[in-house]
C-alpha positions in Angstrom: 54.8 77.5 55.0 52.1 75.3 57.3 53.7 72.4 59.4 52.5 68.6 57.7 52.2 65.5 59.1 51.1 61.8 58.1 48.9 60.7 61.3 47.3 56.9 60.5 47.0 57.3 56.7 45.6 60.8 57.0 47.3 64.1 56.1 46.8 67.4 59.0 48.5 70.5 59.1 47.9 74.3 61.0 47.2 73.7 65.0 46.3 70.2 64.8 50.3 70.0 63.7 51.7 72.4 65.9 49.6 69.7 68.4 51.0 66.6 67.3 54.4 67.9 67.4 54.5 69.1 70.7 52.9 66.1 71.9 55.8 64.1 70.0 58.2 66.0 71.6 56.7 64.9 75.2 56.6 61.7 74.8 60.4 61.8 73.4 61.1 64.0 76.4 59.7 61.4 78.7 61.3 58.0 77.3 64.7 60.6 78.1 64.0 61.2 80.8 63.4 57.4 81.9 66.5 56.6 80.9 67.7 59.5 83.0 65.4 58.1 86.4 63.9 61.6 86.2 59.8 61.7 86.1 57.2 59.5 86.3 58.9 56.4 84.1 62.4 57.3 85.9 60.5 57.1 89.6 59.2 54.0 89.1 60.9 50.8 89.9 62.8 48.5 87.3 60.2 46.0 88.0 57.0 47.8 88.9 54.1 47.6 86.5 52.3 50.8 84.7 49.7 51.5 82.7 50.5 54.3 79.5 47.5 56.4 77.8 47.9 57.7 74.7 46.5 60.6 73.0 45.3 58.5 70.4 43.2 55.8 72.9 39.2 57.4 72.1 38.7 56.4 75.9 41.8 58.0 78.0 40.6 61.2 78.5 37.7 60.1 80.7 40.5 57.6 82.4 43.0 60.9 82.6 39.7 63.6 83.6 38.1 60.5 86.5 41.8 60.1 87.7 42.4 64.0 88.6 38.5 64.0 90.2 40.0 60.7 92.3 43.2 62.6 93.3 41.9 66.3 93.8 39.4 64.2 96.4 42.5 61.8 98.2 44.4 65.3 98.9 46.7 65.4 95.7 49.0 69.0 95.5 46.5 71.0 92.8 49.4 71.5 90.5 49.4 67.4 90.2 45.7 67.3 89.3 45.7 70.7 87.3 48.4 68.5 85.2 46.5 65.5 84.4 43.1 68.2 83.7 45.4 69.4 81.0 47.1 66.5 80.0 42.6 65.1 79.6 42.1 68.7 77.7 44.7 67.9 75.0 44.0 65.1 74.6 40.8 65.3 73.4 41.9 67.7 70.2 44.8 65.1 69.8 43.7 64.8 65.7 43.3 60.9 65.1 41.7 59.0 68.0 40.6 55.5 68.5 39.5 52.6 70.4 42.0 50.3 71.7 42.5 47.6 69.4 
C-alpha cells in the first residue's frame, strides 16, 4: 500500500511521500541532535544567531547551491560541499514549495 501524506492541504504519495517522510525524519534527527549538542545546531553557541532554510521555501535550494559554490571556492572540505549540493537537489524535489510568507 503506498504511503499517502497531506502536505499543505494536498495529498501526495509514492516517491514524493517517501522523500517527505525521509526529510521529516531528518528534521526530527536534527532536533534530537541539537538537544544532545551534536550536529550543526548542537555546535552553535546558545546565543549564536542561526538562519534555517526549509525545503518548502522556493528560494532555499538556490541559496544552498550558492553556499556550496562559495564554500568550494573557499577551500571547504569536498564532502561538506557535496552534502550541501545533495541537499539543494533534494530541496528542488520537495513536493510543495512556496515563497516565504
